All heavy atoms as an XYZ file, in Angstrom:
960
protein
N       0.816     -1.188     -0.001
C       0.006     -0.002     -0.011
C       0.878      1.263     -0.005
O       0.572      2.222     -0.694
C      -0.931     -0.065      1.214
C      -1.801      1.122      1.384
S      -3.126      1.046      0.173
C      -4.130      2.310      0.730
N       1.926      1.223      0.783
C       2.820      2.370      0.906
C       3.538      2.649     -0.420
O       3.679      3.798     -0.844
C       3.826      2.141      2.040
C       4.507      3.360      2.520
C       5.348      3.038      3.723
C       5.784      4.287      4.446
N       6.598      4.025      5.596
N       3.972      1.566     -1.105
C       4.663      1.725     -2.392
C       3.716      2.282     -3.447
O       4.100      3.068     -4.289
C       5.248      0.394     -2.838
C       6.492      0.013     -2.088
C       7.168     -1.101     -2.810
C       8.444     -1.412     -2.057
N       9.558     -1.616     -2.910
N       2.452      1.868     -3.398
C       1.468      2.360     -4.352
C       1.242      3.854     -4.156
O       1.161      4.620     -5.121
C       0.154      1.586     -4.162
C      -0.635      1.392     -5.405
C      -1.840      0.557     -5.126
C      -2.245     -0.156     -6.386
N      -3.453     -0.956     -6.225
N       1.143      4.288     -2.920
C       0.960      5.702     -2.603
C       2.169      6.511     -3.065
O       2.016      7.601     -3.633
C       0.733      5.878     -1.098
C       0.469      7.315     -0.632
C      -0.794      7.852     -1.293
C       0.313      7.352      0.881
N       3.380      5.990     -2.839
C       4.586      6.673     -3.299
C       4.611      6.785     -4.834
O       4.996      7.804     -5.370
C       5.829      5.922     -2.814
C       6.117      6.076     -1.351
C       7.314      5.225     -0.911
O       7.683      4.277     -1.579
N       7.866      5.590      0.236
N       4.191      5.734     -5.489
C       4.139      5.741     -6.958
C       3.192      6.804     -7.471
O       3.507      7.574     -8.389
C       3.709      4.349     -7.446
C       3.759      4.177     -8.934
C       3.378      2.760     -9.311
C       3.356      2.567    -10.788
N       2.926      1.195    -11.152
N       1.982      6.926     -6.870
C       1.020      7.929     -7.286
C       1.516      9.335     -6.975
O       1.310     10.255     -7.769
C      -0.331      7.696     -6.610
C      -1.096      6.528     -7.202
C      -1.545      5.475     -6.394
C      -1.363      6.463     -8.560
C      -2.236      4.414     -6.924
C      -2.042      5.396     -9.109
C      -2.481      4.375     -8.290
O      -3.175      3.322     -8.824
N       2.154      9.516     -5.852
C       2.712     10.844     -5.511
C       3.786     11.235     -6.507
O       3.850     12.387     -6.941
C       3.285     10.825     -4.090
S       2.036     10.879     -2.819
N       4.640     10.269     -6.857
C       5.698     10.542     -7.832
C       5.094     10.912     -9.203
O       5.525     11.881     -9.836
C       6.636      9.345     -7.955
C       7.814      9.512     -8.920
C       8.722     10.633     -8.446
C       8.585      8.224     -9.037
N       4.122     10.175     -9.648
C       3.461     10.485    -10.922
C       2.784     11.854    -10.870
O       2.838     12.616    -11.841
C       2.416      9.403    -11.268
C       2.972      8.085    -11.761
C       1.857      7.056    -11.888
C       3.701      8.267    -13.067
N       2.163     12.198     -9.752
C       1.534     13.498     -9.589
C       2.560     14.627     -9.687
O       2.379     15.611    -10.389
C       0.791     13.536     -8.255
C       0.136     14.857     -7.968
C      -1.004     15.232     -8.675
C       0.646     15.714     -7.030
C      -1.600     16.454     -8.426
C       0.056     16.941     -6.773
C      -1.078     17.302     -7.477
N       3.687     14.475     -9.009
C       4.749     15.491     -9.036
C       5.348     15.639    -10.452
O       5.607     16.740    -10.901
C       5.844     15.154     -8.027
C       5.439     15.301     -6.548
C       6.551     14.802     -5.654
C       5.072     16.726     -6.231
N       5.541     14.523    -11.138
C       6.067     14.581    -12.503
C       5.099     15.289    -13.421
O       5.492     16.119    -14.240
C       6.416     13.157    -13.020
C       7.623     12.614    -12.272
C       6.647     13.157    -14.507
C       7.924     11.158    -12.543
N       3.787     15.005    -13.266
C       2.806     15.672    -14.130
C       2.754     17.175    -13.861
O       2.619     17.967    -14.783
C       1.423     15.040    -13.975
O       0.926     15.267    -12.689
N       2.879     17.578    -12.598
C       2.920     19.013    -12.274
C       4.154     19.644    -12.893
O       4.093     20.745    -13.456
C       2.885     19.226    -10.754
C       1.502     18.893    -10.222
C       3.262     20.658    -10.380
C       1.384     18.954     -8.720
N       5.288     18.971    -12.843
C       6.532     19.489    -13.409
C       6.389     19.732    -14.903
O       6.702     20.801    -15.425
C       7.683     18.525    -13.098
C       8.981     18.906    -13.761
C       9.736     19.967    -13.273
C       9.417     18.221    -14.872
C      10.931     20.326    -13.878
C      10.616     18.569    -15.496
C      11.379     19.623    -14.978
N       5.892     18.724    -15.640
C       5.766     18.875    -17.093
C       4.681     19.898    -17.468
O       4.829     20.599    -18.450
C       5.498     17.514    -17.756
C       6.744     16.699    -17.878
C       6.910     15.530    -17.148
C       7.766     17.088    -18.715
C       8.065     14.792    -17.252
C       8.943     16.358    -18.837
C       9.078     15.193    -18.076
N       3.643     19.983    -16.685
C       2.627     20.999    -16.941
C       3.234     22.390    -16.804
O       2.970     23.289    -17.600
C       1.442     20.833    -15.976
O       0.895     19.532    -16.126
C       0.375     21.888    -16.234
N       4.069     22.571    -15.811
C       4.754     23.850    -15.625
C       5.663     24.173    -16.787
O       5.740     25.315    -17.243
N       6.404     23.178    -17.298
C       7.280     23.420    -18.461
C       6.488     23.834    -19.680
O       6.857     24.759    -20.402
C       8.078     22.149    -18.767
C       9.256     21.843    -17.881
C       9.910     20.528    -18.330
C      10.269     22.952    -17.895
N       5.403     23.145    -19.935
C       4.593     23.449    -21.096
C       3.966     24.837    -20.994
O       3.969     25.599    -21.940
C       3.510     22.359    -21.296
C       4.163     21.037    -21.694
C       2.503     22.785    -22.347
C       3.228     19.855    -21.658
N       3.445     25.161    -19.830
C       2.790     26.468    -19.693
C       3.797     27.593    -19.753
O       3.475     28.673    -20.203
C       1.991     26.529    -18.391
O       2.845     26.471    -17.266
N       5.029     27.394    -19.351
C       6.048     28.445    -19.430
C       6.360     28.792    -20.880
O       6.565     29.938    -21.224
C       7.337     28.018    -18.745
S       7.218     28.004    -16.952
N       6.355     27.810    -21.733
C       6.654     28.061    -23.147
C       5.572     28.926    -23.781
O       5.840     29.732    -24.619
C       6.789     26.753    -23.912
C       8.080     26.049    -23.614
C       8.225     24.819    -24.475
C       9.535     24.128    -24.200
N       9.741     22.980    -25.056
N       4.342     28.764    -23.375
C       3.237     29.542    -23.953
C       3.257     30.991    -23.519
O       2.724     31.844    -24.161
C       1.897     28.903    -23.581
C       1.663     27.583    -24.246
C       0.344     27.000    -23.838
C       0.121     25.640    -24.477
N      -1.084     25.001    -24.037
N       3.891     31.269    -22.353
C       3.905     32.623    -21.818
C       5.031     33.475    -22.383
O       5.093     34.655    -22.129
C       4.007     32.587    -20.308
C       2.740     32.039    -19.651
O       1.701     32.049    -20.337
O       2.817     31.627    -18.490
N       5.920     32.878    -23.140
C       7.079     33.618    -23.654
C       6.806     34.115    -25.083
O       6.114     33.455    -25.858
C       8.317     32.720    -23.641
N       7.358     35.282    -25.383
C       7.297     35.784    -26.744
C       8.097     34.857    -27.651
O       9.086     34.267    -27.215
C       7.892     37.203    -26.823
C       7.096     38.212    -26.017
O       5.915     37.922    -25.707
O       7.651     39.270    -25.690
N       7.671     34.721    -28.886
C       8.398     33.872    -29.825
C       8.929     34.699    -30.986
O       8.275     35.641    -31.416
C       7.479     32.742    -30.370
O       6.324     33.341    -30.965
C       7.043     31.802    -29.269
N      10.111     34.339    -31.447
C      10.728     35.068    -32.546
C      11.022     34.102    -33.685
O      11.229     32.919    -33.492
C      12.040     35.706    -32.094
O      11.804     36.717    -31.191
N      11.048     34.692    -34.869
C      11.449     33.943    -36.066
C      12.116     34.927    -37.020
O      11.945     36.134    -36.905
C      10.233     33.279    -36.735
C       9.203     34.257    -37.238
C       7.957     33.539    -37.783
N       6.916     34.463    -38.127
C       6.817     35.106    -39.287
N       7.715     34.916    -40.239
N       5.841     35.949    -39.524
N      12.887     34.390    -37.928
C      13.543     35.198    -38.964
C      12.719     35.059    -40.237
O      12.321     33.965    -40.624
C      14.997     34.717    -39.209
C      15.793     34.717    -37.919
C      15.656     35.559    -40.294
C      15.955     36.064    -37.270
N      12.454     36.192    -40.910
C      11.656     36.197    -42.131
C      12.342     37.058    -43.173
O      13.104     37.965    -42.845
C      10.272     36.733    -41.844
N      12.075     36.744    -44.420
C      12.524     37.566    -45.557
C      11.314     38.308    -46.083
O      10.311     37.700    -46.450
C      13.158     36.713    -46.677
C      14.285     35.835    -46.142
C      13.630     37.603    -47.820
C      15.449     36.577    -45.556
N      11.397     39.659    -46.051
C      10.303     40.486    -46.543
C      10.699     41.113    -47.861
O      11.781     41.696    -47.981
C      10.014     41.639    -45.554
C       9.277     41.250    -44.302
C       9.057     42.199    -43.339
C       8.797     39.984    -44.102
C       8.382     41.889    -42.174
C       8.127     39.642    -42.942
C       7.910     40.599    -41.980
N       9.835     41.009    -48.866
C      10.010     41.727    -50.128
C       9.074     42.931    -50.070
O       7.853     42.776    -49.929
C       9.678     40.819    -51.305
C      10.685     39.686    -51.415
O      11.885     39.918    -51.365
N      10.211     38.469    -51.531
N       9.663     44.113    -50.140
C       8.926     45.360    -49.962
C       8.738     46.039    -51.331
O       9.713     46.217    -52.079
C       9.655     46.313    -48.994
C       8.860     47.589    -48.786
C       9.920     45.626    -47.665
N       7.517     46.413    -51.648
C       7.164     47.043    -52.933
C       7.759     48.451    -52.997
O       7.982     49.100    -51.989
C       5.664     47.098    -53.085
N       7.980     48.959    -54.226
C       8.592     50.282    -54.403
C       7.635     51.453    -54.171
O       8.073     52.594    -54.163
C       9.058     50.262    -55.861
C       8.171     49.270    -56.538
C       7.835     48.240    -55.513
N       6.355     51.173    -53.980
C       5.405     52.256    -53.717
C       4.689     51.977    -52.386
O       4.561     50.846    -51.964
C       4.343     52.366    -54.833
O       3.672     51.121    -54.940
C       4.977     52.749    -56.147
N       4.245     53.039    -51.780
C       3.535     52.930    -50.513
C       2.034     52.757    -50.733
O       1.504     53.174    -51.761
C       3.747     54.200    -49.677
C       5.162     54.429    -49.143
C       5.256     55.817    -48.519
C       5.568     53.384    -48.139
N       1.384     52.164    -49.774
C      -0.085     52.150    -49.732
C      -0.471     53.102    -48.604
O       0.369     53.452    -47.765
C      -0.586     50.734    -49.428
N      -1.691     53.575    -48.612
C      -2.121     54.490    -47.562
C      -3.350     53.927    -46.894
O      -4.310     53.517    -47.545
C      -2.384     55.903    -48.120
C      -1.104     56.587    -48.486
C      -0.524     56.434    -49.742
C      -0.432     57.359    -47.552
C       0.678     57.026    -50.061
C       0.782     57.955    -47.856
C       1.335     57.784    -49.103
O       2.529     58.376    -49.411
N      -3.310     53.903    -45.574
C      -4.426     53.432    -44.783
C      -5.077     54.617    -44.116
O      -4.423     55.376    -43.409
C      -3.928     52.451    -43.727
O      -4.957     52.117    -42.842
N      -6.357     54.777    -44.364
C      -7.074     55.934    -43.799
C      -8.284     55.479    -43.021
O      -8.570     54.291    -42.929
N      -9.003     56.432    -42.501
C     -10.219     56.103    -41.769
C     -11.288     55.555    -42.716
O     -11.241     55.817    -43.918
C     -10.634     57.450    -41.159
C      -9.998     58.467    -42.013
C      -8.728     57.867    -42.557
N     -12.221     54.790    -42.197
C     -13.285     54.245    -43.052
C     -14.211     55.334    -43.582
O     -14.261     56.416    -43.024
C     -14.020     53.291    -42.115
C     -13.730     53.786    -40.748
C     -12.376     54.444    -40.802
N     -14.929     55.038    -44.685
C     -15.893     56.008    -45.204
C     -16.890     56.405    -44.122
O     -17.135     55.599    -43.238
C     -16.577     55.260    -46.336
C     -15.642     54.170    -46.704
C     -14.883     53.823    -45.453
N     -17.389     57.594    -44.125
C     -17.458     58.570    -45.200
C     -16.289     59.535    -45.245
O     -16.322     60.481    -46.017
C     -18.763     59.317    -44.898
C     -18.835     59.307    -43.417
C     -18.237     57.978    -42.997
N     -15.243     59.362    -44.434
C     -14.086     60.257    -44.482
C     -13.421     60.166    -45.853
O     -13.488     59.120    -46.514
C     -13.108     59.892    -43.395
N     -12.736     61.214    -46.260
C     -12.039     61.182    -47.534
C     -10.809     60.266    -47.410
O     -10.250     60.119    -46.332
C     -11.616     62.591    -47.955
O     -10.513     63.007    -47.165
N     -10.374     59.652    -48.501
C      -9.250     58.713    -48.469
C      -7.942     59.318    -47.990
O      -7.081     58.629    -47.470
C      -9.123     58.229    -49.915
C     -10.403     58.581    -50.576
C     -10.965     59.746    -49.830
N      -7.770     60.617    -48.174
C      -6.516     61.231    -47.761
C      -6.564     61.803    -46.348
O      -5.529     62.162    -45.803
C      -6.142     62.374    -48.742
O      -7.221     63.315    -48.762
C      -5.875     61.836    -50.131
N      -7.721     61.854    -45.755
C      -7.873     62.410    -44.415
C      -7.305     61.431    -43.374
O      -7.815     60.336    -43.189
C      -9.357     62.645    -44.127
C      -9.656     63.247    -42.769
C     -11.149     63.406    -42.556
O     -11.831     63.828    -43.519
O     -11.629     63.077    -41.472
N      -6.215     61.820    -42.725
C      -5.609     60.983    -41.695
C      -4.955     59.723    -42.226
O      -4.744     58.785    -41.471
N      -4.665     59.665    -43.510
C      -4.066     58.458    -44.108
C      -2.645     58.248    -43.598
O      -1.868     59.187    -43.449
C      -4.066     58.567    -45.622
N      -2.309     56.995    -43.342
C      -0.981     56.633    -42.848
C      -0.235     55.861    -43.919
O      -0.779     54.943    -44.532
C      -1.102     55.775    -41.590
C      -1.791     56.446    -40.410
C      -2.058     55.433    -39.303
C      -0.942     57.588    -39.885
N       1.046     56.198    -44.165
C       1.816     55.473    -45.155
C       2.166     54.077    -44.678
O       2.559     53.889    -43.522
C       3.081     56.333    -45.345
C       3.194     57.111    -44.086
C       1.817     57.292    -43.551
N       1.975     53.102    -45.549
C       2.223     51.706    -45.186
C       3.058     51.011    -46.244
O       2.917     51.289    -47.450
C       0.892     50.997    -44.990
C       0.031     51.654    -43.933
S      -1.426     50.737    -43.531
C      -0.731     49.533    -42.450
N       3.921     50.104    -45.798
C       4.723     49.299    -46.709
C       3.877     48.134    -47.196
O       3.121     47.533    -46.425
C       5.945     48.750    -45.958
C       6.905     49.762    -45.343
C       7.970     49.022    -44.556
C       7.543     50.629    -46.406
N       4.015     47.822    -48.485
C       3.377     46.636    -49.051
C       4.430     45.537    -49.023
O       5.436     45.595    -49.713
C       2.896     46.897    -50.461
C       1.777     47.930    -50.522
C       1.232     48.105    -51.919
C       2.113     49.069    -52.714
N       1.574     49.423    -54.036
N       4.187     44.508    -48.182
C       5.185     43.489    -47.911
C       4.644     42.111    -48.298
O       3.499     41.784    -47.974
C       5.558     43.485    -46.410
C       6.469     42.328    -46.061
C       6.179     44.815    -46.009
N       5.484     41.332    -48.959
C       5.187     39.926    -49.186
C       6.303     39.127    -48.529
O       7.482     39.302    -48.839
C       5.130     39.585    -50.690
C       4.009     40.374    -51.373
C       4.935     38.080    -50.895
C       3.942     40.181    -52.878
N       5.898     38.294    -47.567
C       6.899     37.463    -46.874
C       7.278     36.279    -47.793
O       6.417     35.673    -48.420
C       6.342     36.942    -45.560
C       7.378     36.197    -44.758
C       6.902     35.808    -43.370
O       5.917     36.384    -42.862
O       7.535     34.909    -42.787
N       8.586     35.997    -47.869
C       9.066     34.899    -48.702
C       8.364     33.610    -48.270
O       8.237     33.319    -47.098
C      10.575     34.738    -48.562
C      11.159     33.730    -49.486
C      12.669     33.715    -49.382
C      13.235     32.678    -50.335
N      14.677     32.653    -50.278
N       7.878     32.864    -49.248
C       7.173     31.621    -48.996
C       5.674     31.777    -48.943
O       4.943     30.824    -48.750
N       5.188     33.029    -49.076
C       3.739     33.292    -49.110
C       3.422     34.097    -50.372
O       4.306     34.579    -51.059
C       3.271     34.100    -47.882
O       3.771     35.428    -47.977
C       3.722     33.463    -46.579
N       2.130     34.248    -50.622
C       1.708     35.060    -51.768
C       0.851     36.235    -51.309
O       0.440     37.043    -52.132
C       0.889     34.213    -52.756
O      -0.213     33.631    -52.050
C       1.734     33.108    -53.378
N       0.600     36.330    -50.018
C      -0.259     37.404    -49.488
C       0.524     38.699    -49.282
O       1.623     38.688    -48.734
C      -0.866     36.991    -48.146
C      -1.778     35.782    -48.283
O      -2.356     35.574    -49.355
O      -1.888     35.040    -47.293
N      -0.069     39.804    -49.737
C       0.511     41.122    -49.464
C      -0.038     41.601    -48.137
O      -1.236     41.602    -47.905
C       0.142     42.120    -50.577
O       0.658     41.648    -51.816
C       0.753     43.492    -50.294
N       0.902     42.009    -47.271
C       0.536     42.508    -45.943
C       0.960     43.978    -45.865
O       1.998     44.343    -46.390
C       1.257     41.712    -44.848
C       0.939     42.215    -43.470
C       0.913     40.234    -44.945
N       0.127     44.807    -45.247
C       0.465     46.215    -45.050
C       1.023     46.405    -43.651
O       0.402     46.009    -42.665
C      -0.772     47.092    -45.273
C      -1.418     47.013    -46.645
C      -2.632     47.904    -46.713
C      -0.423     47.390    -47.734
N       2.208     47.011    -43.584
C       2.856     47.294    -42.299
C       3.159     48.780    -42.268
O       3.673     49.346    -43.229
C       4.185     46.494    -42.190
C       3.904     45.001    -42.222
C       4.912     46.869    -40.906
C       5.165     44.145    -42.255
N       2.852     49.424    -41.143
C       3.157     50.844    -41.010
C       4.627     51.088    -41.340
O       5.508     50.313    -40.948
C       2.832     51.365    -39.608
C       1.376     51.426    -39.315
C       0.806     50.607    -38.372
C       0.551     52.307    -40.010
C      -0.564     50.662    -38.118
C      -0.805     52.348    -39.761
C      -1.353     51.527    -38.800
O      -2.702     51.575    -38.563
N       4.883     52.156    -42.041
C       6.196     52.472    -42.569
C       7.291     52.452    -41.492
O       8.406     52.013    -41.741
C       6.138     53.842    -43.260
C       7.348     54.210    -44.041
C       7.083     55.508    -44.785
C       8.287     56.386    -44.688
N       8.099     57.694    -45.231
N       6.990     52.894    -40.301
C       7.987     52.995    -39.249
C       8.072     51.765    -38.359
O       8.814     51.737    -37.410
C       7.677     54.214    -38.350
C       7.804     55.545    -39.050
C       6.567     55.913    -39.872
O       5.481     55.319    -39.651
O       6.677     56.782    -40.749
N       7.326     50.697    -38.663
C       7.244     49.527    -37.788
C       8.478     48.637    -37.819
O       8.714     47.881    -36.872
C       6.027     48.656    -38.148
C       4.692     49.211    -37.808
C       4.238     49.061    -36.386
N       4.600     47.864    -35.704
C       4.010     46.666    -35.798
N       2.990     46.499    -36.591
N       4.423     45.644    -35.093
N       9.257     48.664    -38.868
C      10.450     47.830    -38.906
C      11.589     48.638    -38.320
O      12.130     49.543    -38.979
C      10.769     47.363    -40.353
C       9.587     46.575    -40.936
C      12.049     46.507    -40.340
C       9.747     46.168    -42.380
N      11.943     48.332    -37.080
C      12.983     49.090    -36.366
C      14.330     48.936    -37.084
O      14.712     47.842    -37.483
C      13.092     48.578    -34.944
N      14.986     50.077    -37.303
C      16.293     50.077    -37.948
C      16.243     50.200    -39.458
O      17.264     50.214    -40.127
N      15.039     50.306    -40.025
C      14.875     50.368    -41.488
C      14.309     51.726    -41.887
O      13.306     52.183    -41.325
C      13.960     49.263    -41.979
C      13.653     49.318    -43.455
C      14.676     49.201    -44.386
C      12.353     49.494    -43.911
C      14.384     49.254    -45.748
C      12.074     49.534    -45.255
C      13.088     49.421    -46.189
N      14.945     52.365    -42.854
C      14.460     53.629    -43.420
C      14.076     53.365    -44.879
O      14.935     53.030    -45.693
C      15.523     54.731    -43.339
O      15.915     54.884    -41.968
C      14.973     56.048    -43.848
N      12.801     53.510    -45.154
C      12.265     53.244    -46.483
C      12.431     54.446    -47.395
O      12.217     55.572    -46.968
C      10.780     52.885    -46.362
C      10.074     52.680    -47.687
C      10.173     51.481    -48.364
C       9.299     53.691    -48.235
C       9.534     51.285    -49.569
C       8.634     53.519    -49.447
C       8.753     52.312    -50.102
O       8.110     52.124    -51.296
N      12.821     54.193    -48.641
C      12.889     55.248    -49.635
C      12.009     54.791    -50.805
O      12.269     53.748    -51.406
C      14.317     55.497    -50.092
C      14.441     56.660    -51.036
C      15.882     57.027    -51.313
C      15.924     58.213    -52.263
N      17.287     58.570    -52.615
N      10.988     55.582    -51.115
C      10.053     55.216    -52.177
C      10.776     55.160    -53.512
O      11.693     55.940    -53.777
C       8.893     56.229    -52.231
C       7.696     55.681    -52.990
C       6.409     56.426    -52.686
O       6.437     57.493    -52.056
O       5.373     55.905    -53.109
N      10.351     54.206    -54.345
C      10.955     54.029    -55.657
C      11.977     52.907    -55.703
O      12.551     52.606    -56.744
N      12.166     52.236    -54.569
C      13.108     51.115    -54.502
C      12.394     49.868    -54.014
O      11.529     49.924    -53.125
C      14.269     51.437    -53.519
C      15.221     52.458    -54.058
C      15.009     53.805    -53.827
C      16.355     52.066    -54.755
C      15.892     54.745    -54.313
C      17.245     53.009    -55.254
C      17.001     54.342    -55.024
O      17.875     55.277    -55.500
N      12.763     48.721    -54.639
C      12.295     47.430    -54.162
C      13.342     46.916    -53.184
O      14.541     46.957    -53.474
C      12.143     46.424    -55.305
C      11.046     46.784    -56.278
C      10.839     45.672    -57.283
C      11.924     45.714    -58.330
N      11.701     44.804    -59.455
N      12.885     46.447    -52.037
C      13.781     45.951    -51.014
C      13.522     44.466    -50.742
O      12.401     43.997    -50.828
C      13.571     46.679    -49.682
C      13.944     48.125    -49.673
C      13.022     49.103    -50.040
C      15.218     48.529    -49.303
C      13.355     50.447    -50.007
C      15.551     49.875    -49.265
C      14.615     50.826    -49.624
O      14.951     52.157    -49.579
N      14.586     43.772    -50.380
C      14.472     42.456    -49.781
C      15.163     42.569    -48.425
O      16.339     42.935    -48.344
C      15.157     41.401    -50.654
O      15.024     40.123    -50.068
N      14.415     42.283    -47.367
C      14.908     42.497    -46.002
C      14.901     41.207    -45.216
O      13.972     40.406    -45.326
C      14.008     43.502    -45.257
C      13.696     44.829    -45.933
C      12.685     45.606    -45.093
C      14.973     45.633    -46.127
N      15.919     41.045    -44.406
C      15.958     39.965    -43.421
C      15.522     40.590    -42.109
O      16.164     41.528    -41.624
C      17.353     39.367    -43.316
C      17.450     38.153    -42.444
C      18.859     37.595    -42.499
C      18.993     36.302    -41.770
N      20.374     35.800    -41.855
N      14.419     40.083    -41.543
C      13.780     40.739    -40.401
C      13.523     39.702    -39.288
O      13.151     38.573    -39.560
C      12.433     41.361    -40.829
C      11.681     41.953    -39.666
C      12.644     42.394    -41.914
N      13.752     40.128    -38.050
C      13.356     39.305    -36.915
C      11.944     39.711    -36.536
O      11.678     40.896    -36.248
C      14.279     39.505    -35.726
C      13.881     38.674    -34.528
C      14.860     38.773    -33.378
O      15.950     39.319    -33.517
N      14.476     38.228    -32.248
N      11.036     38.755    -36.571
C       9.634     38.971    -36.232
C       9.397     38.364    -34.854
O       9.606     37.179    -34.667
C       8.679     38.329    -37.266
C       7.229     38.604    -36.922
C       8.986     38.820    -38.673
N       8.988     39.205    -33.910
C       8.717     38.740    -32.558
C       7.220     38.827    -32.301
O       6.657     39.922    -32.344
C       9.483     39.557    -31.500
O      10.876     39.508    -31.804
C       9.249     39.033    -30.103
N       6.619     37.662    -32.065
C       5.201     37.635    -31.752
C       5.048     37.796    -30.251
O       5.611     37.047    -29.463
C       4.559     36.302    -32.189
C       3.109     36.213    -31.878
N       2.161     36.894    -32.581
C       2.462     35.581    -30.888
C       0.976     36.660    -32.067
N       1.137     35.848    -31.033
N       4.296     38.826    -29.838
C       4.094     39.139    -28.426
C       2.893     38.384    -27.888
O       1.794     38.501    -28.440
C       3.893     40.642    -28.238
C       5.001     41.541    -28.806
C       4.611     42.991    -28.668
C       6.328     41.260    -28.120
N       3.114     37.601    -26.843
C       2.019     36.847    -26.245
C       1.032     37.791    -25.558
O      -0.173     37.620    -25.648
C       2.554     35.807    -25.250
C       1.429     35.116    -24.510
C       3.410     34.780    -25.977
N       1.550     38.814    -24.924
C       0.710     39.799    -24.217
C       0.970     41.196    -24.767
O       1.640     41.999    -24.129
C       0.992     39.780    -22.718
O       0.701     38.506    -22.194
N       0.455     41.500    -25.953
C       0.697     42.834    -26.538
C      -0.062     43.890    -25.763
O      -1.059     43.597    -25.090
C       0.174     42.706    -27.951
C      -0.850     41.632    -27.886
C      -0.402     40.673    -26.811
N       0.388     45.152    -25.855
C      -0.362     46.227    -25.213
C      -1.763     46.320    -25.815
O      -1.969     45.981    -26.989
C       0.434     47.491    -25.546
C       1.646     47.051    -26.298
C       1.567     45.597    -26.536
N      -2.713     46.760    -25.028
C      -4.112     46.843    -25.474
C      -4.265     47.691    -26.736
O      -5.082     47.402    -27.601
C      -4.993     47.371    -24.360
N      -3.472     48.749    -26.846
C      -3.588     49.627    -28.006
C      -2.400     49.445    -28.966
O      -2.136     50.295    -29.777
C      -3.683     51.088    -27.566
C      -2.469     51.528    -26.759
O      -1.666     50.662    -26.374
O      -2.303     52.732    -26.541
N      -1.735     48.292    -28.871
C      -0.542     48.072    -29.691
C      -0.684     46.916    -30.658
O      -1.770     46.385    -30.870
N       0.427     46.537    -31.241
C       0.493     45.465    -32.230
C       0.915     44.160    -31.569
O       1.594     44.163    -30.541
C       1.481     45.838    -33.327
C       1.104     47.116    -34.035
N       0.147     47.181    -34.995
C       1.599     48.379    -33.873
C       0.027     48.423    -35.434
N       0.897     49.173    -34.768
N       0.578     43.040    -32.181
C       0.946     41.751    -31.628
C       2.284     41.276    -32.125
O       2.791     40.255    -31.661
C      -0.138     40.716    -31.951
O      -0.241     40.539    -33.351
N       2.896     41.988    -33.081
C       4.225     41.601    -33.578
C       5.135     42.817    -33.660
O       4.682     43.922    -34.004
C       4.119     40.957    -34.975
C       3.468     39.591    -34.942
C       3.485     38.894    -36.279
O       3.370     39.582    -37.321
O       3.611     37.671    -36.295
N       6.390     42.595    -33.356
C       7.425     43.624    -33.531
C       8.377     43.165    -34.622
O       8.605     41.968    -34.767
C       8.205     43.849    -32.223
C       7.426     44.608    -31.195
O       6.496     45.325    -31.528
N       7.778     44.441    -29.943
N       8.919     44.126    -35.354
C       9.833     43.827    -36.448
C      11.139     44.550    -36.214
O      11.159     45.742    -35.943
C       9.226     44.298    -37.785
C       7.854     43.739    -38.066
C       6.715     44.519    -37.855
C       7.689     42.441    -38.518
C       5.443     44.012    -38.092
C       6.421     41.939    -38.767
C       5.312     42.722    -38.561
O       4.061     42.223    -38.804
N      12.265     43.811    -36.361
C      13.599     44.398    -36.199
C      14.415     44.006    -37.439
O      14.550     42.827    -37.754
C      14.265     43.832    -34.942
C      15.695     44.272    -34.741
C      15.807     45.770    -34.463
O      15.102     46.305    -33.624
N      16.708     46.437    -35.166
N      14.941     45.031    -38.118
C      15.765     44.783    -39.298
C      17.047     44.067    -38.880
O      17.730     44.488    -37.947
C      16.116     46.099    -39.997
C      17.011     45.993    -41.218
C      16.295     45.274    -42.350
C      17.483     47.360    -41.667
N      17.375     42.991    -39.587
C      18.650     42.317    -39.392
C      19.613     42.718    -40.508
O      20.754     43.084    -40.239
C      18.472     40.765    -39.385
C      17.621     40.363    -38.172
C      19.823     40.077    -39.371
C      17.216     38.896    -38.168
N      19.098     42.728    -41.761
C      19.952     43.045    -42.885
C      19.111     43.438    -44.098
O      18.023     42.920    -44.293
C      20.817     41.818    -43.246
C      21.971     42.144    -44.191
O      22.330     43.339    -44.315
O      22.522     41.190    -44.797
N      19.646     44.359    -44.899
C      19.037     44.667    -46.201
C      19.727     43.763    -47.206
O      20.919     43.930    -47.495
C      19.218     46.148    -46.567
C      18.477     47.045    -45.564
C      18.675     46.420    -47.989
C      18.674     48.539    -45.785
N      19.006     42.778    -47.731
C      19.570     41.812    -48.659
C      19.733     42.414    -50.041
O      20.692     42.091    -50.739
C      18.730     40.547    -48.694
C      18.501     39.850    -47.345
C      17.543     38.695    -47.494
C      19.841     39.388    -46.780
N      18.787     43.234    -50.456
C      18.925     43.939    -51.743
C      18.087     45.210    -51.727
O      17.107     45.314    -51.009
C      18.484     43.009    -52.895
O      17.118     42.777    -52.863
N      18.531     46.160    -52.578
C      17.821     47.428    -52.767
C      17.989     47.753    -54.248
O      19.091     48.011    -54.705
C      18.418     48.519    -51.886
C      17.797     49.882    -52.082
C      18.497     50.915    -51.210
C      17.932     52.297    -51.423
N      18.626     53.305    -50.602
N      16.869     47.725    -54.992
C      16.929     47.950    -56.431
C      16.018     49.105    -56.814
O      14.870     49.160    -56.371
C      16.476     46.699    -57.193
C      17.305     45.473    -56.960
C      16.725     44.251    -57.631
O      15.883     44.400    -58.548
O      17.084     43.149    -57.224
N      16.515     49.986    -57.672
C      15.724     51.089    -58.198
C      14.627     50.494    -59.079
O      14.859     49.641    -59.912
C      16.611     52.041    -59.004
C      15.909     53.238    -59.559
C      15.740     54.295    -58.523
C      15.227     55.584    -59.169
N      14.500     56.399    -58.246
N      13.394     50.964    -58.866
C      12.262     50.487    -59.648
C      12.059     51.389    -60.858
O      12.343     52.573    -60.820
C      10.994     50.513    -58.785
O       9.889     50.063    -59.529
N      11.545     50.810    -61.941
C      11.310     51.592    -63.152
C       9.981     52.282    -63.100
O       8.992     51.923    -62.769
C      11.362     50.680    -64.396
C      12.767     50.123    -64.536
O      13.743     50.773    -64.139
N      12.881     48.955    -65.133
């Protein structure tokens, strides 16, 4: 009887330990490296109608992440360390950090420039 109780206690402690390990991983921000292809022209994001398209419009980068076909709009200043110049196509190596607990009025991902892989003048 005593050995059975010890066995159950040991199994209980091991399960608590592994549960703690798994839950810790979910609470941490995760990062990945991505290649962004940036279009040579900006898009503008403005308030919804009936406001005019230029009223309060924000300049945004048109980005396609390597390995996808979807164009994503990212605020021009969101990639830390990168200064965009219109008229150039860029290929960027970027660290993308997904925030588990983003600020209520903020973004769920942060972008940090690692390297400019290419910069080509667009026609």
